[in-house]
C-alpha positions as CSV (number, residue, x, y, z in Angstrom):
1,M,106.9,167.1,54.8
2,W,107.6,163.5,53.5
3,L,103.9,163.6,51.6
4,R,105.1,167.1,49.9
5,E,108.5,165.6,48.9
6,Q,106.7,162.9,47.1
7,F,104.6,165.3,45.3
8,L,107.3,167.5,44.2
9,S,109.0,164.5,42.9
10,L,106.3,163.2,41.1
11,I,105.9,166.7,39.3
12,T,109.5,166.5,38.5
13,E,108.8,163.3,36.9
14,C,106.0,164.7,34.8
15,H,108.3,167.2,33.6
16,I,111.1,165.0,32.6
17,L,109.0,162.9,30.3
18,T,110.6,159.7,31.0
19,T,108.0,157.9,33.1
20,T,104.9,156.6,31.1
21,Q,101.4,158.1,32.3
22,R,100.4,155.2,33.6
23,D,103.4,154.8,35.9
24,L,102.8,158.5,36.8
25,E,98.9,157.6,37.8
26,H,100.1,154.8,39.8
27,R,102.2,156.7,41.9
28,L,99.4,159.6,42.2
29,Q,97.0,157.1,43.5
30,P,98.5,156.4,46.9
31,L,99.8,160.0,47.6
32,T,96.2,161.3,46.9
33,R,94.6,158.6,49.2
34,E,97.3,159.7,52.0
35,L,96.7,163.5,51.4
36,T,93.0,163.0,52.0
37,A,93.7,161.1,55.2
38,V,95.7,163.9,56.3
39,Y,93.2,166.5,55.7
40,K,90.5,164.3,57.6
41,F,92.0,164.7,60.6
42,A,93.5,168.1,60.5
43,P,91.5,170.8,61.9
44,N,89.4,173.1,59.9
45,T,91.0,176.5,60.0
46,S,88.4,179.3,59.2
47,P,89.0,182.9,58.3
48,K,87.9,183.8,61.8
49,A,90.2,181.1,63.8
50,Y,93.1,182.1,61.6
51,K,92.5,186.1,62.4
52,Q,92.3,185.4,66.0
53,A,95.4,183.0,66.2
54,K,97.4,186.0,64.0
55,T,96.1,188.6,66.6
56,D,97.1,186.3,69.4
57,L,100.6,185.7,68.3
58,D,101.0,189.6,67.2
59,R,100.3,190.1,70.9
60,G,102.8,187.7,72.2
61,H,100.4,185.0,73.0
62,F,101.6,181.2,73.1
63,T,105.1,182.3,72.4
64,F,108.0,182.1,74.8
65,S,110.2,185.1,76.4
66,D,113.9,185.2,76.1
67,E,113.9,184.2,79.8
68,E,111.6,181.1,79.3
69,I,113.7,179.7,76.3
70,D,116.7,180.1,78.2
71,T,115.5,177.8,81.0
72,L,114.9,175.2,78.3
73,L,118.1,175.2,76.8
74,P,121.3,173.6,78.2
75,S,123.4,176.2,79.8
76,H,125.9,176.6,77.2
77,L,123.3,177.8,74.6
78,R,121.8,180.1,77.0
79,N,121.8,183.8,76.5
80,K,122.0,184.3,80.4
81,K,124.4,182.1,82.2
82,P,122.9,180.6,85.3
83,A,124.6,182.9,87.7
84,E,123.1,185.9,85.8
85,M,119.3,184.4,85.9
86,S,118.9,184.8,89.6
């Protein structure tokens, strides 16, 4: 998220036209290096893997039920109070 915000800031500066092109290029270089590093370690997502993940999520896999969420929350935030959960 931090990297995205830095790129948005840089784009904004490009539109304001108060920063020199050289200064913009100097800001862009480290952001590009950092983005390259992020992509290097990010898993590759193929269309097939994306489709499988979407299918699994649509079927409720890898998600929590309301009861499971309740057990993770402090009692005052739960949908069901502890007495109701037994």
